[in-house]
C-alpha positions, 0 to 999 in steps of 0.5 A: 069631283068631291063635295062635302058629305058626298061620294067621289064619282069616277070621271074620264080624264077630261072630267066630262062623263061619269061612269054609271048606269041602271040595270033591270033585274029579274029572277035570273042573274044579270051583269051589273054593267056591260063589258068593255068599260074603261076599267082604268077610270074606276079607281076605288070600286062600284057603288050599287043602289036599290031604289026605295020608297022615295024614288019615282019607281021604287023596288018592291023586293030584295036584290042580291049581289054576287058572282055570275052564279048568285042566287036570291037566297042565303045558300052558303055557296051561291047566296048573294049579299041582300040589297033591300029597297033604298039601300046601297053597297060599295064593292072594291071592284074595278070591273062592274061587269063581273058583278051580278044581281038577281031579284028575289021576285018580280022585276027590280031596278039597280043603279050603279056608279063607279067611284 
């Protein structure tokens, strides 16, 4: 499904249900999505968003995106991609359970959708 100025969201063959979710993130790396998703339905990647000040429950700290050993800093070996509140990133990844997120502080929220 595509609308002018919008992002495609992956749907199943019957175009009924998008693949998406939220994950609560703390200061320990957490998988973005559960394992066992229908990876064949994810064609271009995963859109990841940190809620901002215009959302009902905005994040208050930066979330970092990376591999299972991601750290909430700029460490050359483990530091993740910073995702401040109200920002998005798209990763060309067909398996969102291999993407991990970690918060710099507190408990934050991360939304994601397959594209």
